[in-house]
C-alpha positions in Angstrom: 26.4 -21.2 53.7 26.7 -18.9 51.1 27.5 -19.9 47.8 30.5 -19.1 45.5 27.8 -17.5 43.4 26.2 -15.5 46.1 29.6 -14.4 47.5 30.6 -13.2 43.7 27.4 -11.3 43.0 27.7 -9.8 46.3 31.0 -8.4 45.3 30.2 -7.1 42.0 27.3 -5.3 43.5 30.1 -3.4 45.9 32.2 -2.8 42.9 29.1 -1.3 41.2 28.4 0.9 44.0 32.1 2.2 44.3 32.3 3.0 40.5 29.0 4.8 40.5 30.3 6.9 43.3 33.3 7.9 40.7 31.4 8.2 37.4 27.7 8.5 37.4 25.2 6.8 35.1 24.7 9.6 32.8 28.3 10.2 32.2 29.0 6.4 31.6 26.4 6.0 29.2 27.6 9.4 27.2 31.2 7.3 27.4 29.3 4.0 25.9 27.4 5.9 23.2 30.5 7.5 22.1 32.4 4.3 21.5 32.6 3.0 17.8 29.5 0.3 17.3 30.8 -3.3 18.1 31.0 -6.2 15.5 28.4 -8.9 16.2 28.9 -11.9 18.0 26.0 -13.8 16.7 27.3 -13.2 13.2 30.7 -14.4 14.0 29.3 -17.4 15.7 26.9 -18.1 13.0 29.2 -19.5 10.3 29.9 -23.3 9.3 31.1 -25.6 12.0 31.6 -25.3 15.5 33.2 -21.9 16.5 35.8 -21.3 19.0 35.5 -18.7 21.9 38.8 -18.3 23.3 38.9 -16.8 27.1 41.4 -14.6 28.8 41.9 -15.3 32.5 44.4 -15.1 35.0 43.1 -17.4 37.6 39.7 -19.3 38.4 38.3 -20.5 41.8 38.7 -24.1 40.6 42.2 -24.0 39.6 43.8 -20.8 41.4 46.4 -19.2 39.3 46.7 -20.0 35.6 48.7 -17.3 33.9 50.1 -13.8 34.2 49.1 -12.6 31.0 51.4 -9.2 31.2 50.4 -8.6 27.7 46.6 -9.5 27.1 46.5 -8.1 23.7 49.1 -10.1 22.4 47.3 -13.3 23.8 44.1 -12.2 22.5 45.7 -11.5 18.8 47.1 -15.2 19.1 44.0 -16.4 19.5 42.3 -14.8 16.6 45.4 -15.7 14.5 44.5 -19.3 15.4 41.0 -18.6 14.0 39.0 -17.6 17.2 35.8 -16.5 16.2 35.2 -14.0 19.4 37.2 -13.4 22.8 35.9 -14.1 26.2 37.6 -11.6 28.6 37.3 -11.8 32.3 36.6 -8.6 34.3 36.0 -10.2 37.7 39.0 -9.2 39.7 38.5 -11.0 43.2 38.6 -14.4 41.8 39.8 -14.4 38.1 42.0 -11.3 38.5 40.6 -9.8 35.6 40.1 -5.8 35.1 38.1 -3.6 32.7 41.5 -2.5 31.0 42.0 -6.0 29.8 38.8 -5.8 27.9 39.2 -2.4 26.5 42.9 -3.3 25.2 41.6 -6.3 23.5 38.6 -4.8 21.9 40.5 -1.8 20.8 43.3 -4.3 19.5 41.6 -7.0 17.5 38.6 -7.1 14.9 37.0 -10.3 17.1 33.7 -9.3 19.1 34.9 -9.4 22.7 32.5 -10.5 25.4 32.7 -9.2 29.0 32.4 -12.1 31.3 31.8 -11.3 35.1 28.9 -11.4 37.5 26.5 -8.8 36.0 24.0 -7.8 38.6 23.1 -4.1 37.5 22.8 -2.3 34.3 25.7 -0.2 35.3 27.9 -2.9 34.3 26.4 -3.3 30.6 27.3 0.5 30.0 31.0 -0.2 31.5 31.2 -3.0 28.8 29.9 -0.7 25.9 32.2 2.0 27.2 35.4 -0.5 27.1 34.3 -1.7 23.7 32.7 -4.9 24.3 30.5 -6.5 21.8 28.3 -9.0 24.2 28.0 -9.1 27.9 27.6 -12.4 30.0 24.5 -12.8 31.9 24.3 -15.7 34.3 20.7 -17.2 34.6 21.4 -18.6 38.2 22.4 -15.4 39.2 19.4 -13.2 38.4 15.7 -13.1 39.2 13.3 -12.7 36.2 12.8 -9.1 36.4 16.6 -8.5 36.7 17.4 -10.8 33.5 14.8 -9.3 31.5 16.1 -5.7 32.4 19.6 -6.5 31.8 18.7 -8.0 28.3 16.8 -4.7 27.8 19.5 -2.7 28.8 22.2 -4.7 26.6 19.8 -3.7 23.6 19.8 0.0 24.2 23.3 -0.4 24.7 24.1 -2.0 21.2 25.3 -5.0 22.8 24.6 -8.5 22.5 24.2 -11.3 25.3 25.5 -14.5 26.2 23.0 -15.9 28.1 24.5 -18.6 30.2 22.2 -21.7 31.7 23.1 -24.6 33.8 20.0 -26.9 33.7 16.8 -27.3 31.7 14.7 -25.0 34.1 17.5 -22.2 33.5 17.1 -23.1 29.8 13.5 -22.5 29.9 13.7 -19.1 31.9 16.2 -18.0 29.4 13.7 -18.6 26.5 10.9 -16.5 28.4 13.0 -13.8 29.0 14.9 -13.8 25.4 11.2 -14.1 23.8 10.2 -11.2 25.7 13.2 -9.1 24.8 13.0 -9.9 20.9 16.5 -9.3 20.2 17.6 -8.0 16.8 20.2 -10.7 16.4 19.9 -14.3 17.2 20.2 -15.2 20.6 23.3 -16.7 22.0 22.9 -19.0 24.8 25.5 -21.0 26.8 25.2 -24.3 28.5 28.0 -24.2 31.6 29.2 -27.8 32.2 30.4 -26.3 35.6 28.3 -26.6 38.8 28.3 -23.2 40.2 27.8 -24.9 43.8 30.3 -27.2 43.8 32.7 -25.9 40.7 32.6 -29.6 39.6 32.1 -30.2 35.9 29.8 -32.4 33.9 30.8 -33.1 30.8 27.5 -34.6 29.8 25.3 -31.4 30.7 25.2 -29.5 27.6 23.6 -32.7 25.6 21.2 -32.8 28.5 20.2 -29.4 28.2 20.3 -28.2 24.2 17.2 -29.4 23.2 15.6 -26.9 25.9 17.4 -24.0 24.5 15.3 -21.3 22.8 14.4 -22.0 19.0 17.0 -20.6 16.7 19.5 -19.8 19.3 23.1 -20.2 19.0 24.2 -23.0 21.7 27.6 -22.7 23.3 29.1 -25.2 25.2 31.0 -23.7 28.1 33.7 -25.4 30.5 34.9 -28.9 30.3 36.7 -28.4 26.9 40.4 -28.8 26.6 41.0 -31.0 23.9 39.9 -31.4 20.0 37.8 -34.5 21.0 36.0 -32.2 23.6 35.0 -30.0 20.8 33.9 -32.9 18.5 31.8 -34.3 21.1 29.8 -31.1 22.0 29.5 -30.5 17.9 28.0 -33.7 17.7 25.4 -32.9 20.4 24.6 -29.8 18.5 26.9 -27.0 19.6 27.4 -23.9 17.3 30.2 -22.7 19.4 32.6 -23.6 22.6 34.2 -21.5 25.0 37.4 -22.6 26.0 39.4 -20.8 28.7 42.0 -22.8 30.9 43.1 -24.8 28.0 44.1 -22.0 25.7 45.3 -19.5 28.3 47.9 -21.8 29.8 49.0 -22.9 26.0 52.5 -22.4 25.1 51.6 -21.6 21.6 48.0 -20.4 21.9 47.5 -19.8 18.2 48.3 -23.4 17.3 46.2 -24.7 20.2 43.0 -22.3 19.3 43.9 -23.8 15.4 43.4 -27.3 16.6 40.2 -26.7 18.1 38.6 -24.7 15.4 39.8 -27.9 13.0 38.0 -30.1 15.3 34.9 -27.8 15.1 35.2 -28.3 11.4 35.4 -31.8 11.3 39.1 -31.9 10.2 41.6 -33.9 11.7 44.3 -31.7 13.8 47.2 -32.3 16.2 46.7 -31.4 19.9 49.7 -29.6 20.7 49.0 -29.9 24.5 49.2 -27.5 27.6 51.7 -25.6 28.9 52.4 -26.1 32.8 55.2 -23.5 33.2 53.1 -20.7 34.3 51.1 -22.5 36.7 52.4 -23.2 40.2 
């Protein structure tokens, strides 16, 4: 049976083929190089405490519809007002209802670095991200063989982008270590541990702690999935997280700035109130 990851990557290849028919590689590269140099993700995450990456997504495969987001820039600005160090933007349309237009408007309208979160399988998508103003791209180790992972890391460097390299277990962390050592990025590598199993879509809260010691030396460690309250931030911070990536909890919040602010406070070891989540937008 085809896994969700296999399906998502196959759909990504179809989207790339269609986009390439409309805009060739050379033209896209020119567009990308003409965009302003983006801010550094690593620099934004490397400060004291555990930073917050707040995410924009309208839906997810596990939860279905989350939020309409008619004005993604307003939501992103609320995140930044709350202290988010970076904004992750879903651009995958079939399962997350995201678009490259969301990424472009957020990158142009905020000072925070933006991450293109999608299923990247082709160098073309790296240049799409640069042309949209992204600072970094998500590279999912489980979706890529070693050669493709190395190639996409190299392409990101050529495009002036950083990468959030995502792993799910110790074996993938070792693969990430090897690929990053070969790529020799000019900034601190950023490696995320996703607590969500991409086969079952279930979240294992202990996954970050189980993997963090295997991450590349000097990497900024990001805890992804399963962070839904200040207590979760405090838990992964104690395990060594330099940052957390939070999606559903903030995208469904009535007051996203206040919600992010409470997570940022937890990442700094401060006591903060948890405003709770909104449910009005959800079915």
